[in-house]
GULO-376439 format. One line per 10 residues: number of its first residue (from 1); for each residue x, y, z of N, C-alpha, C. Coordinates in nm, 2 decimals, always signed. Last residue first. Example, Ala and Ser with C-alpha at 12.3 -4.5 7.8 and 13.67 -1.06 7.14 Angstrom:
residues 2
2) +1.28/-0.22/+0.71/+1.37/-0.11/+0.71/+1.29/+0.00/+0.79 | +1.32/-0.57/+0.78/+1.23/-0.45/+0.78/+1.32/-0.33/+0.78
//
This chain:
residues 297
297) -2.18/-3.73/+1.14/-2.14/-3.79/+1.27/-2.17/-3.94/+1.28 | -2.05/-3.58/+0.86/-2.15/-3.68/+0.90/-2.10/-3.74/+1.03 | -2.01/-3.27/+0.70/-1.98/-3.35/+0.81/-2.09/-3.45/+0.84 | -1.89/-3.16/+0.39/-2.01/-3.20/+0.46/-1.97/-3.30/+0.57 | -1.72/-2.89/+0.22/-1.72/-3.01/+0.30/-1.86/-3.04/+0.35 | -1.50/-2.72/-0.01/-1.63/-2.74/+0.05/-1.62/-2.87/+0.13 | -1.32/-2.48/-0.22/-1.33/-2.60/-0.13/-1.46/-2.60/-0.06 | -1.18/-2.38/-0.53/-1.29/-2.38/-0.44/-1.28/-2.50/-0.35 | -0.98/-2.17/-0.73/-0.98/-2.29/-0.65/-1.09/-2.28/-0.54 | -0.96/-2.06/-1.05/-1.03/-2.04/-0.93/-1.03/-2.17/-0.85
287) -0.87/-2.08/-1.31/-0.77/-2.05/-1.21/-0.83/-2.03/-1.07 | -1.09/-2.33/-1.40/-1.00/-2.23/-1.45/-0.89/-2.20/-1.35 | -1.18/-2.44/-1.11/-1.25/-2.40/-1.23/-1.16/-2.29/-1.29 | -1.08/-2.71/-0.89/-1.05/-2.58/-0.96/-1.14/-2.57/-1.09 | -1.14/-2.83/-0.56/-1.14/-2.84/-0.71/-1.12/-2.71/-0.77 | -1.17/-3.03/-0.28/-1.10/-2.91/-0.33/-1.09/-2.93/-0.49 | -1.38/-3.17/-0.03/-1.35/-3.15/-0.17/-1.27/-3.02/-0.19 | -1.46/-3.41/+0.21/-1.38/-3.29/+0.18/-1.35/-3.28/+0.03 | -1.67/-3.54/+0.45/-1.63/-3.55/+0.30/-1.58/-3.41/+0.27 | -1.60/-3.67/+0.76/-1.62/-3.54/+0.68/-1.58/-3.57/+0.54
277) -1.72/-3.87/+1.02/-1.67/-3.86/+0.88/-1.70/-3.72/+0.83 | -1.65/-4.03/+1.33/-1.72/-3.93/+1.25/-1.64/-3.91/+1.12 | -1.69/-4.34/+1.15/-1.75/-4.21/+1.20/-1.66/-4.16/+1.31 | -1.55/-4.48/+0.84/-1.61/-4.49/+0.98/-1.67/-4.35/+1.02 | -1.52/-4.65/+0.55/-1.54/-4.52/+0.61/-1.61/-4.54/+0.74 | -1.27/-4.89/+0.46/-1.41/-4.87/+0.51/-1.42/-4.73/+0.58 | -1.01/-4.77/+0.35/-1.10/-4.88/+0.29/-1.24/-4.86/+0.34 | -0.90/-4.54/+0.45/-0.84/-4.60/+0.34/-0.93/-4.71/+0.27 | -0.98/-4.22/+0.54/-1.03/-4.35/+0.55/-0.98/-4.43/+0.43 | -0.73/-3.99/+0.62/-0.82/-4.04/+0.52/-0.86/-4.19/+0.55
267) -0.75/-3.79/+0.91/-0.69/-3.91/+0.85/-0.79/-3.96/+0.74 | -0.85/-3.58/+1.05/-0.83/-3.56/+0.90/-0.76/-3.68/+0.84 | -0.94/-3.60/+1.31/-0.79/-3.61/+1.28/-0.75/-3.58/+1.14 | -1.21/-3.56/+1.31/-1.13/-3.50/+1.42/-0.98/-3.50/+1.39 | -1.33/-3.68/+1.10/-1.36/-3.54/+1.12/-1.28/-3.48/+1.23 | -1.15/-3.87/+0.86/-1.20/-3.87/+1.00/-1.21/-3.72/+1.04 | -1.27/-3.84/+0.52/-1.17/-3.83/+0.63/-1.23/-3.83/+0.77 | -1.31/-3.90/+0.19/-1.37/-3.92/+0.32/-1.26/-3.93/+0.43 | -1.24/-3.66/-0.08/-1.20/-3.77/+0.02/-1.29/-3.78/+0.14 | -1.10/-3.54/-0.33/-1.24/-3.56/-0.30/-1.24/-3.68/-0.21
257) -0.87/-3.29/-0.46/-0.90/-3.41/-0.38/-1.05/-3.41/-0.35 | -0.87/-3.17/-0.71/-0.75/-3.18/-0.64/-0.76/-3.29/-0.53 | -1.01/-3.19/-1.03/-1.02/-3.24/-0.89/-0.88/-3.24/-0.83 | -1.14/-2.95/-1.23/-1.02/-3.02/-1.20/-1.01/-3.06/-1.05 | -1.47/-2.98/-1.38/-1.38/-2.93/-1.27/-1.25/-3.01/-1.26 | -1.66/-3.06/-1.55/-1.55/-2.99/-1.61/-1.46/-2.93/-1.50 | -1.86/-3.22/-1.47/-1.90/-3.08/-1.48/-1.78/-2.99/-1.52 | -1.74/-3.46/-1.46/-1.84/-3.44/-1.56/-1.88/-3.30/-1.58 | -1.57/-3.42/-1.24/-1.51/-3.42/-1.37/-1.62/-3.40/-1.48 | -1.76/-3.43/-1.03/-1.68/-3.31/-1.05/-1.63/-3.30/-1.19
247) -1.86/-3.69/-1.04/-1.95/-3.58/-1.04/-1.88/-3.45/-1.08 | -1.62/-3.83/-1.01/-1.69/-3.84/-1.13/-1.79/-3.72/-1.15 | -1.56/-3.78/-0.74/-1.47/-3.73/-0.84/-1.54/-3.73/-0.98 | -1.76/-3.91/-0.61/-1.75/-3.77/-0.59/-1.67/-3.71/-0.71 | -1.70/-4.18/-0.69/-1.83/-4.12/-0.72/-1.83/-3.97/-0.71 | -1.45/-4.23/-0.59/-1.47/-4.23/-0.74/-1.60/-4.16/-0.77 | -1.50/-4.21/-0.32/-1.40/-4.12/-0.38/-1.43/-4.11/-0.53 | -1.67/-4.42/-0.29/-1.72/-4.28/-0.25/-1.63/-4.18/-0.32 | -1.51/-4.64/-0.36/-1.63/-4.61/-0.43/-1.68/-4.47/-0.41 | -1.32/-4.62/-0.16/-1.28/-4.61/-0.30/-1.40/-4.57/-0.38
237) -1.47/-4.67/+0.08/-1.40/-4.54/+0.06/-1.37/-4.52/-0.09 | -1.77/-4.81/+0.14/-1.65/-4.83/+0.06/-1.59/-4.70/+0.02 | -2.00/-4.78/+0.27/-1.88/-4.76/+0.35/-1.75/-4.78/+0.27 | -2.34/-4.71/+0.26/-2.22/-4.73/+0.18/-2.10/-4.69/+0.27 | -2.58/-4.65/+0.40/-2.50/-4.77/+0.44/-2.37/-4.79/+0.37 | -2.71/-4.42/+0.36/-2.78/-4.55/+0.32/-2.70/-4.67/+0.35 | -2.53/-4.23/+0.43/-2.64/-4.25/+0.52/-2.72/-4.38/+0.49 | -2.35/-4.26/+0.21/-2.31/-4.29/+0.35/-2.42/-4.32/+0.44 | -2.52/-4.16/+0.01/-2.46/-4.30/+0.00/-2.42/-4.34/+0.14 | -2.56/-3.90/+0.09/-2.67/-3.99/+0.08/-2.63/-4.13/+0.08
227) -2.29/-3.81/+0.08/-2.37/-3.81/+0.21/-2.48/-3.90/+0.20 | -2.24/-3.82/-0.19/-2.16/-3.90/-0.10/-2.23/-3.91/+0.04 | -2.43/-3.63/-0.28/-2.44/-3.77/-0.33/-2.36/-3.86/-0.23 | -2.33/-3.40/-0.16/-2.47/-3.45/-0.12/-2.48/-3.60/-0.17 | -2.09/-3.37/-0.29/-2.09/-3.39/-0.14/-2.23/-3.45/-0.10 | -2.18/-3.33/-0.55/-2.10/-3.44/-0.52/-2.10/-3.48/-0.37 | -2.32/-3.09/-0.51/-2.39/-3.21/-0.56/-2.31/-3.34/-0.53 | -2.12/-2.92/-0.44/-2.22/-2.96/-0.34/-2.30/-3.08/-0.38 | -2.00/-2.92/-0.70/-1.92/-2.95/-0.57/-2.02/-3.00/-0.46 | -2.17/-2.83/-0.89/-2.14/-2.98/-0.88/-2.06/-3.01/-0.76
217) -2.17/-2.56/-0.89/-2.27/-2.62/-0.81/-2.25/-2.77/-0.80 | -1.99/-2.48/-1.09/-1.94/-2.49/-0.95/-2.04/-2.56/-0.86 | -2.14/-2.44/-1.32/-2.07/-2.57/-1.30/-2.02/-2.59/-1.16 | -2.22/-2.17/-1.28/-2.32/-2.28/-1.30/-2.26/-2.42/-1.27 | -1.97/-2.05/-1.28/-2.05/-2.04/-1.16/-2.16/-2.15/-1.17 | -1.88/-2.09/-1.54/-1.81/-2.16/-1.43/-1.90/-2.16/-1.30 | -2.06/-1.93/-1.67/-2.06/-2.07/-1.70/-1.99/-2.14/-1.59 | -2.00/-1.67/-1.56/-2.13/-1.73/-1.55/-2.14/-1.88/-1.57 | -1.67/-1.71/-1.40/-1.76/-1.66/-1.51/-1.90/-1.72/-1.49 | -1.55/-1.64/-1.07/-1.61/-1.73/-1.17/-1.69/-1.66/-1.28
207) -1.48/-1.46/-0.88/-1.38/-1.48/-0.99/-1.44/-1.57/-1.10 | -1.66/-1.48/-0.68/-1.67/-1.36/-0.77/-1.57/-1.37/-0.89 | -1.59/-1.68/-0.52/-1.69/-1.71/-0.62/-1.70/-1.60/-0.72 | -1.41/-1.60/-0.32/-1.35/-1.64/-0.45/-1.46/-1.67/-0.56 | -1.56/-1.57/-0.10/-1.51/-1.45/-0.17/-1.46/-1.48/-0.30 | -1.84/-1.79/-0.09/-1.70/-1.77/-0.08/-1.66/-1.64/-0.15 | -2.09/-2.02/+0.00/-2.06/-1.88/-0.02/-1.91/-1.86/+0.00 | -2.12/-2.32/-0.17/-2.08/-2.25/-0.05/-2.04/-2.11/-0.08 | -2.40/-2.41/-0.37/-2.26/-2.36/-0.37/-2.23/-2.28/-0.24 | -2.67/-2.46/-0.37/-2.59/-2.54/-0.28/-2.44/-2.49/-0.27
197) -2.84/-2.30/-0.50/-2.80/-2.42/-0.57/-2.70/-2.50/-0.49 | -2.86/-2.07/-0.33/-2.98/-2.16/-0.35/-2.94/-2.29/-0.42 | -2.55/-2.08/-0.14/-2.64/-2.02/-0.24/-2.76/-2.12/-0.26 | -2.50/-2.12/+0.22/-2.49/-2.17/+0.08/-2.59/-2.08/-0.01 | -2.28/-2.12/+0.50/-2.40/-2.06/+0.43/-2.39/-2.09/+0.28 | -2.19/-2.37/+0.73/-2.16/-2.30/+0.60/-2.29/-2.25/+0.54 | -2.21/-2.30/+1.08/-2.25/-2.38/+0.96/-2.22/-2.30/+0.84 | -1.93/-2.22/+1.29/-2.06/-2.19/+1.24/-2.09/-2.26/+1.11 | -1.75/-2.30/+1.57/-1.76/-2.32/+1.42/-1.90/-2.31/+1.38 | -1.58/-2.12/+1.80/-1.71/-2.16/+1.76/-1.71/-2.18/+1.61
187) -1.34/-2.13/+2.05/-1.36/-2.13/+1.90/-1.49/-2.19/+1.87 | -1.26/-1.94/+2.33/-1.35/-2.04/+2.27/-1.36/-2.03/+2.12 | -0.94/-1.87/+2.46/-1.05/-1.83/+2.38/-1.13/-1.95/+2.33 | -0.66/-1.85/+2.59/-0.80/-1.85/+2.66/-0.91/-1.80/+2.57 | -0.43/-2.07/+2.48/-0.48/-1.94/+2.45/-0.63/-1.94/+2.50 | -0.25/-2.29/+2.50/-0.32/-2.24/+2.62/-0.37/-2.10/+2.60 | -0.15/-2.41/+2.28/-0.08/-2.29/+2.33/-0.15/-2.22/+2.45 | -0.33/-2.61/+2.23/-0.19/-2.65/+2.26/-0.11/-2.53/+2.32 | -0.57/-2.47/+2.19/-0.56/-2.57/+2.30/-0.41/-2.59/+2.33 | -0.51/-2.32/+1.97/-0.55/-2.25/+2.10/-0.54/-2.34/+2.21
177) -0.45/-2.53/+1.78/-0.35/-2.42/+1.82/-0.39/-2.36/+1.95 | -0.68/-2.67/+1.75/-0.57/-2.74/+1.81/-0.47/-2.63/+1.86 | -0.84/-2.47/+1.63/-0.88/-2.53/+1.76/-0.76/-2.60/+1.83 | -0.69/-2.44/+1.40/-0.69/-2.33/+1.49/-0.75/-2.38/+1.63 | -0.74/-2.69/+1.27/-0.61/-2.66/+1.31/-0.61/-2.54/+1.41 | -1.02/-2.66/+1.23/-0.97/-2.77/+1.31/-0.83/-2.74/+1.36 | -1.04/-2.44/+1.06/-1.09/-2.43/+1.19/-1.05/-2.54/+1.28 | -0.89/-2.55/+0.83/-0.85/-2.43/+0.90/-0.90/-2.43/+1.04 | -1.06/-2.76/+0.75/-0.92/-2.79/+0.80/-0.87/-2.67/+0.88 | -1.29/-2.61/+0.67/-1.29/-2.71/+0.77/-1.15/-2.74/+0.83
167) -1.42/-2.37/+0.57/-1.27/-2.39/+0.58/-1.25/-2.49/+0.70 | -1.69/-2.39/+0.63/-1.64/-2.41/+0.49/-1.49/-2.44/+0.49 | -1.75/-2.32/+0.89/-1.72/-2.46/+0.86/-1.66/-2.49/+0.72 | -1.60/-2.02/+1.01/-1.70/-2.09/+0.93/-1.65/-2.23/+0.90 | -1.57/-1.90/+1.35/-1.51/-1.94/+1.22/-1.62/-2.01/+1.14 | -1.54/-1.68/+1.61/-1.63/-1.75/+1.53/-1.57/-1.77/+1.39 | -1.41/-1.67/+1.94/-1.39/-1.64/+1.80/-1.47/-1.73/+1.71 | -1.45/-1.53/+2.27/-1.48/-1.63/+2.17/-1.45/-1.58/+2.03 | -1.34/-1.33/+2.41/-1.38/-1.44/+2.48/-1.41/-1.56/+2.39 | -1.04/-1.18/+2.27/-1.18/-1.21/+2.27/-1.21/-1.32/+2.37
157) -0.80/-1.01/+2.22/-0.83/-1.07/+2.35/-0.98/-1.10/+2.36 | -0.68/-0.87/+2.00/-0.82/-0.85/+2.03/-0.86/-0.90/+2.17 | -0.40/-0.94/+2.02/-0.44/-0.80/+2.01/-0.59/-0.78/+2.05 | -0.40/-1.22/+2.03/-0.33/-1.14/+2.13/-0.36/-1.00/+2.13 | -0.55/-1.28/+1.80/-0.60/-1.31/+1.93/-0.53/-1.24/+2.04 | -0.36/-1.19/+1.60/-0.49/-1.12/+1.62/-0.55/-1.15/+1.75 | -0.16/-1.38/+1.64/-0.13/-1.24/+1.66/-0.26/-1.16/+1.68 | -0.29/-1.61/+1.58/-0.23/-1.60/+1.71/-0.21/-1.45/+1.74 | -0.35/-1.55/+1.31/-0.46/-1.56/+1.40/-0.41/-1.55/+1.55 | -0.09/-1.55/+1.20/-0.17/-1.43/+1.20/-0.28/-1.44/+1.30
147) -0.01/-1.82/+1.24/+0.07/-1.70/+1.29/-0.01/-1.58/+1.30 | -0.20/-1.98/+1.11/-0.18/-1.99/+1.26/-0.11/-1.86/+1.31 | -0.16/-1.89/+0.84/-0.29/-1.87/+0.91/-0.27/-1.88/+1.06 | +0.11/-1.96/+0.79/+0.07/-1.82/+0.79/-0.06/-1.80/+0.86 | +0.08/-2.24/+0.83/+0.18/-2.16/+0.91/+0.14/-2.02/+0.91 | -0.09/-2.29/+0.62/-0.14/-2.29/+0.75/-0.04/-2.24/+0.86 | +0.09/-2.25/+0.39/-0.04/-2.18/+0.41/-0.08/-2.18/+0.55 | +0.31/-2.41/+0.35/+0.33/-2.29/+0.43/+0.20/-2.21/+0.46 | +0.19/-2.54/+0.05/+0.29/-2.55/+0.15/+0.31/-2.41/+0.22 | -0.08/-2.64/-0.06/-0.04/-2.50/-0.04/+0.06/-2.50/+0.07
137) -0.11/-2.92/-0.07/-0.12/-2.84/-0.19/-0.07/-2.70/-0.18 | -0.07/-2.98/+0.20/+0.02/-3.04/+0.10/+0.01/-2.96/-0.03 | -0.28/-2.83/+0.32/-0.14/-2.81/+0.36/-0.04/-2.87/+0.27 | -0.51/-2.94/+0.21/-0.47/-2.81/+0.17/-0.33/-2.78/+0.21 | -0.38/-3.25/+0.29/-0.49/-3.19/+0.22/-0.44/-3.05/+0.17 | -0.13/-3.19/+0.55/-0.21/-3.28/+0.46/-0.31/-3.19/+0.39 | +0.01/-3.03/+0.72/+0.08/-3.09/+0.61/+0.00/-3.17/+0.51 | -0.13/-2.95/+0.95/-0.10/-2.85/+0.85/-0.02/-2.90/+0.73 | -0.13/-3.17/+1.12/-0.26/-3.13/+1.05/-0.24/-3.03/+0.94 | +0.12/-3.16/+1.23/+0.09/-3.26/+1.12/-0.04/-3.23/+1.05
127) +0.18/-2.81/+1.28/+0.19/-2.95/+1.31/+0.15/-3.04/+1.20 | +0.19/-2.54/+1.23/+0.06/-2.60/+1.26/+0.06/-2.75/+1.29 | +0.42/-2.32/+1.39/+0.41/-2.45/+1.31/+0.27/-2.51/+1.34 | +0.43/-1.98/+1.37/+0.37/-2.09/+1.44/+0.36/-2.21/+1.35 | +0.72/-1.76/+1.37/+0.59/-1.81/+1.31/+0.55/-1.94/+1.39 | +0.93/-1.48/+1.39/+0.86/-1.59/+1.46/+0.73/-1.63/+1.39 | +1.03/-1.25/+1.27/+1.09/-1.38/+1.24/+1.02/-1.50/+1.30 | +1.05/-0.93/+1.18/+0.95/-1.03/+1.22/+1.00/-1.17/+1.18 | +1.21/-0.72/+1.10/+1.27/-0.83/+1.17/+1.17/-0.93/+1.22 | +0.95/-0.48/+1.11/+1.08/-0.51/+1.07/+1.14/-0.62/+1.16
117) +0.62/-0.63/+1.16/+0.71/-0.52/+1.16/+0.85/-0.57/+1.12 | +0.33/-0.71/+1.06/+0.46/-0.78/+1.05/+0.57/-0.67/+1.04 | +0.12/-0.54/+1.10/+0.11/-0.67/+1.16/+0.24/-0.74/+1.16 | +0.20/-0.30/+0.97/+0.16/-0.30/+1.11/+0.16/-0.43/+1.18 | +0.25/-0.40/+0.72/+0.36/-0.35/+0.79/+0.33/-0.33/+0.94 | -0.01/-0.46/+0.63/+0.09/-0.57/+0.65/+0.21/-0.52/+0.73 | -0.24/-0.26/+0.83/-0.16/-0.28/+0.71/-0.07/-0.40/+0.74 | -0.55/-0.35/+1.00/-0.41/-0.30/+0.99/-0.35/-0.32/+0.85 | -0.83/-0.31/+1.11/-0.79/-0.33/+0.97/-0.65/-0.27/+0.96 | -1.09/-0.40/+1.31/-0.94/-0.38/+1.32/-0.89/-0.41/+1.18
107) -1.39/-0.25/+1.40/-1.31/-0.32/+1.30/-1.17/-0.29/+1.31 | -1.67/-0.28/+1.61/-1.54/-0.23/+1.59/-1.47/-0.31/+1.48 | -1.93/-0.38/+1.61/-1.90/-0.26/+1.68/-1.77/-0.19/+1.64 | -2.16/-0.53/+1.38/-2.03/-0.52/+1.44/-2.01/-0.38/+1.51 | -2.41/-0.57/+1.25/-2.41/-0.55/+1.40/-2.27/-0.55/+1.46 | -2.46/-0.56/+0.98/-2.47/-0.69/+1.05/-2.46/-0.68/+1.20 | -2.41/-0.30/+0.92/-2.54/-0.34/+0.90/-2.56/-0.48/+0.98 | -2.13/-0.30/+0.96/-2.21/-0.21/+1.04/-2.36/-0.26/+1.04 | -2.05/-0.47/+0.76/-2.02/-0.50/+0.90/-2.11/-0.42/+1.00 | -2.13/-0.33/+0.53/-2.19/-0.46/+0.56/-2.17/-0.49/+0.71
97) -1.96/-0.10/+0.55/-2.10/-0.09/+0.55/-2.17/-0.22/+0.58 | -1.71/-0.23/+0.53/-1.75/-0.16/+0.65/-1.90/-0.14/+0.66 | -1.73/-0.33/+0.26/-1.71/-0.42/+0.38/-1.75/-0.36/+0.51 | -1.74/-0.09/+0.12/-1.86/-0.18/+0.12/-1.85/-0.28/+0.24 | -1.48/-0.01/+0.17/-1.59/+0.07/+0.22/-1.72/-0.01/+0.22 | -1.31/-0.22/+0.05/-1.31/-0.19/+0.20/-1.43/-0.11/+0.24 | -1.28/-0.45/-0.14/-1.39/-0.35/-0.14/-1.41/-0.29/+0.00 | -1.06/-0.62/-0.25/-1.05/-0.54/-0.13/-1.15/-0.42/-0.14 | -0.98/-0.94/-0.39/-1.06/-0.82/-0.38/-1.06/-0.75/-0.25 | -0.65/-1.03/-0.48/-0.76/-1.06/-0.39/-0.85/-0.93/-0.37
87) -0.44/-0.98/-0.64/-0.57/-0.96/-0.70/-0.68/-0.99/-0.61 | -0.23/-1.04/-0.47/-0.24/-0.91/-0.52/-0.37/-0.88/-0.59 | -0.28/-1.32/-0.40/-0.27/-1.21/-0.30/-0.29/-1.08/-0.36 | -0.32/-1.57/-0.53/-0.39/-1.45/-0.57/-0.39/-1.33/-0.47 | -0.01/-1.75/-0.59/-0.15/-1.74/-0.56/-0.20/-1.60/-0.58 | +0.25/-1.81/-0.62/+0.18/-1.80/-0.74/+0.03/-1.79/-0.71 | +0.36/-1.81/-0.36/+0.42/-1.72/-0.46/+0.34/-1.71/-0.58 | +0.07/-1.84/-0.13/+0.19/-1.89/-0.19/+0.24/-1.79/-0.30 | -0.04/-1.68/+0.16/-0.05/-1.69/+0.02/+0.08/-1.74/-0.03 | -0.01/-1.62/+0.42/-0.08/-1.74/+0.40/-0.10/-1.76/+0.25
77) +0.12/-1.37/+0.45/+0.20/-1.49/+0.48/+0.12/-1.62/+0.45 | -0.06/-1.16/+0.40/+0.03/-1.21/+0.29/+0.10/-1.34/+0.32 | -0.40/-1.14/+0.46/-0.27/-1.18/+0.52/-0.17/-1.24/+0.42 | -0.59/-0.89/+0.47/-0.55/-0.98/+0.37/-0.41/-1.02/+0.41 | -0.81/-0.81/+0.71/-0.67/-0.81/+0.69/-0.64/-0.93/+0.59 | -1.04/-0.70/+0.92/-1.02/-0.71/+0.78/-0.87/-0.70/+0.75 | -1.21/-0.83/+1.21/-1.09/-0.78/+1.14/-1.10/-0.79/+0.99 | -1.46/-0.73/+1.44/-1.42/-0.80/+1.32/-1.28/-0.75/+1.28 | -1.63/-0.77/+1.75/-1.51/-0.71/+1.68/-1.49/-0.80/+1.55 | -1.89/-0.68/+1.95/-1.86/-0.76/+1.83/-1.74/-0.70/+1.75
67) -1.93/-0.68/+2.29/-1.87/-0.61/+2.18/-1.84/-0.71/+2.07 | -2.22/-0.66/+2.52/-2.09/-0.71/+2.47/-2.05/-0.64/+2.34 | -2.47/-0.59/+2.59/-2.36/-0.53/+2.66/-2.22/-0.57/+2.61 | -2.65/-0.75/+2.44/-2.65/-0.60/+2.43/-2.54/-0.53/+2.49 | -2.45/-1.03/+2.31/-2.56/-0.96/+2.38/-2.56/-0.81/+2.37 | -2.27/-1.20/+2.20/-2.22/-1.09/+2.27/-2.33/-1.02/+2.36 | -2.44/-1.37/+2.05/-2.36/-1.42/+2.17/-2.31/-1.31/+2.26 | -2.55/-1.20/+1.86/-2.64/-1.27/+1.95/-2.56/-1.32/+2.08 | -2.31/-1.12/+1.73/-2.40/-1.02/+1.79/-2.49/-1.09/+1.90 | -2.22/-1.36/+1.62/-2.14/-1.30/+1.72/-2.23/-1.19/+1.80
57) -2.42/-1.40/+1.44/-2.41/-1.50/+1.55/-2.33/-1.43/+1.66 | -2.36/-1.19/+1.27/-2.49/-1.19/+1.34/-2.49/-1.29/+1.45 | -2.11/-1.28/+1.18/-2.12/-1.15/+1.26/-2.25/-1.15/+1.33 | -2.19/-1.51/+1.04/-2.09/-1.52/+1.15/-2.10/-1.39/+1.24 | -2.35/-1.41/+0.84/-2.41/-1.51/+0.93/-2.32/-1.52/+1.06 | -2.17/-1.25/+0.70/-2.28/-1.19/+0.77/-2.34/-1.28/+0.87 | -2.02/-1.44/+0.57/-1.96/-1.36/+0.68/-2.07/-1.30/+0.76 | -2.22/-1.51/+0.39/-2.16/-1.61/+0.48/-2.09/-1.54/+0.60 | -2.27/-1.28/+0.25/-2.37/-1.32/+0.35/-2.32/-1.43/+0.44 | -1.94/-1.13/+0.23/-2.06/-1.18/+0.17/-2.15/-1.22/+0.28
47) -1.65/-0.92/+0.18/-1.75/-0.99/+0.26/-1.87/-1.02/+0.19 | -1.37/-0.86/+0.15/-1.46/-0.91/+0.03/-1.57/-0.99/+0.09 | -1.19/-0.97/+0.44/-1.26/-0.87/+0.36/-1.33/-0.94/+0.24 | -1.08/-1.17/+0.58/-0.99/-1.10/+0.49/-1.07/-1.00/+0.40 | -1.16/-1.18/+0.93/-1.19/-1.20/+0.79/-1.08/-1.14/+0.71 | -1.27/-1.30/+1.25/-1.16/-1.26/+1.17/-1.20/-1.28/+1.02 | -1.47/-1.20/+1.50/-1.49/-1.26/+1.37/-1.37/-1.22/+1.28 | -1.53/-1.23/+1.85/-1.44/-1.19/+1.74/-1.47/-1.27/+1.61 | -1.66/-1.08/+2.12/-1.68/-1.19/+2.03/-1.61/-1.15/+1.90 | -1.59/-0.97/+2.44/-1.57/-0.94/+2.30/-1.58/-1.08/+2.23
37) -1.79/-0.85/+2.72/-1.70/-0.95/+2.66/-1.70/-0.92/+2.51 | -1.76/-0.52/+2.87/-1.83/-0.63/+2.81/-1.74/-0.73/+2.74 | -1.64/-0.19/+2.78/-1.69/-0.29/+2.88/-1.75/-0.40/+2.81 | -1.33/-0.04/+2.67/-1.47/-0.09/+2.64/-1.51/-0.19/+2.75 | -1.08/+0.02/+2.70/-1.17/+0.12/+2.75/-1.31/+0.07/+2.73 | -0.94/-0.18/+2.58/-0.93/-0.17/+2.72/-1.02/-0.07/+2.78 | -1.01/-0.15/+2.30/-1.04/-0.27/+2.37/-1.04/-0.25/+2.52 | -0.90/+0.11/+2.24/-1.04/+0.08/+2.23/-1.08/-0.04/+2.32 | -0.63/+0.04/+2.28/-0.69/+0.15/+2.35/-0.84/+0.14/+2.36 | -0.60/-0.16/+2.09/-0.58/-0.19/+2.23/-0.64/-0.08/+2.32
27) -0.63/-0.02/+1.85/-0.73/-0.12/+1.89/-0.72/-0.15/+2.04 | -0.41/+0.15/+1.86/-0.55/+0.21/+1.86/-0.65/+0.11/+1.90 | -0.20/-0.03/+1.86/-0.22/+0.05/+1.98/-0.36/+0.12/+1.98 | -0.23/-0.14/+1.60/-0.25/-0.22/+1.72/-0.28/-0.14/+1.85 | -0.43/+0.06/+1.37/-0.30/+0.02/+1.44/-0.33/-0.06/+1.56 | -0.68/+0.12/+1.29/-0.58/+0.08/+1.19/-0.45/+0.03/+1.25 | -1.01/+0.08/+1.36/-0.88/+0.08/+1.42/-0.78/+0.03/+1.32 | -1.31/+0.23/+1.36/-1.22/+0.17/+1.27/-1.08/+0.19/+1.33 | -1.63/+0.20/+1.47/-1.50/+0.23/+1.51/-1.40/+0.16/+1.43 | -1.90/+0.34/+1.29/-1.82/+0.22/+1.31/-1.68/+0.27/+1.36
17) -2.23/+0.47/+1.29/-2.09/+0.49/+1.30/-2.02/+0.36/+1.34 | -2.49/+0.35/+1.09/-2.43/+0.37/+1.22/-2.28/+0.39/+1.20 | -2.55/+0.53/+0.78/-2.57/+0.41/+0.87/-2.48/+0.44/+0.99 | -2.74/+0.74/+0.58/-2.63/+0.73/+0.67/-2.65/+0.61/+0.76 | -2.84/+0.67/+0.26/-2.88/+0.68/+0.40/-2.76/+0.66/+0.48 | -2.77/+0.62/-0.01/-2.80/+0.76/+0.04/-2.85/+0.78/+0.18 | -2.70/+0.36/-0.01/-2.83/+0.39/-0.07/-2.87/+0.53/-0.02 | -2.50/+0.43/+0.26/-2.54/+0.32/+0.17/-2.68/+0.36/+0.12 | -2.23/+0.59/+0.40/-2.36/+0.61/+0.35/-2.38/+0.49/+0.25 | -2.05/+0.63/+0.72/-2.07/+0.57/+0.58/-2.21/+0.60/+0.54
7) -1.81/+0.78/+0.91/-1.96/+0.77/+0.88/-1.97/+0.73/+0.74 | -1.57/+0.65/+1.14/-1.61/+0.70/+1.01/-1.76/+0.69/+1.00 | -1.34/+0.72/+1.41/-1.48/+0.68/+1.36/-1.50/+0.73/+1.22 | -1.09/+0.80/+1.48/-1.12/+0.66/+1.48/-1.25/+0.62/+1.43 | -1.19/+1.10/+1.66/-1.08/+1.02/+1.59/-1.12/+0.87/+1.59 | -1.52/+1.22/+1.62/-1.41/+1.17/+1.70/-1.32/+1.09/+1.62 | -1.61/+1.51/+1.41/-1.62/+1.36/+1.44/-1.51/+1.31/+1.51
//
């Protein structure tokens, strides 16, 4: 079997070979020998159907002659000292099987040492957008995100990168980053994929107990309530915040924020909610932190 390829089996059936690159030089060799445009889906692994929707979109955009590249890298620089870096799930072989089934051609899966060599001292400041909402709750998080994504883009050199809307603040910051740093890549934001009860698909959902999983549906219920109110003409920011928060508290969630924000600047609407508006929620169930959003133009 050629170097860099693995053969996986799922349900006793061999699936397509996948090119696995563990080092930057290995990926660059693959990248520069391959023809066609590259569409990139960055991930931290622990993949689910939400990731599947991104990879399938990438496959459609790449076409038969293009390349769908995905990364699997649990980035240590975006985790705080008391967050879940060491317990973050890493089902690598299942992730590879999923990526192959969804249509990926190549996976870049480096070690932290490969991505951050000795003396690595340069990082990217996400600016003002990185200091609010999740940036205020998780100091340094978006600096880590911007730094690793800039490094990945320099390695992968894609024509486009696909991100999920669930991480709304993240995708907005990364759009600003590639614009401000003149990185020649298109960022495409794909819709959030949801469970039947509305819960946004997330790798962290697997941390929830059955009872917590049932109560987590209140996040989307709160967002749906706020959206319905907004569409019916409600513009009172305080009332919308109170209503979303009450939905969450009644279900036993710890509310970190439930806010109407400007969808392009993330400024919180202080009194009257205008357009474009994004309703953003972050809440905890036990030790599990969940985020979600709904955009209203």
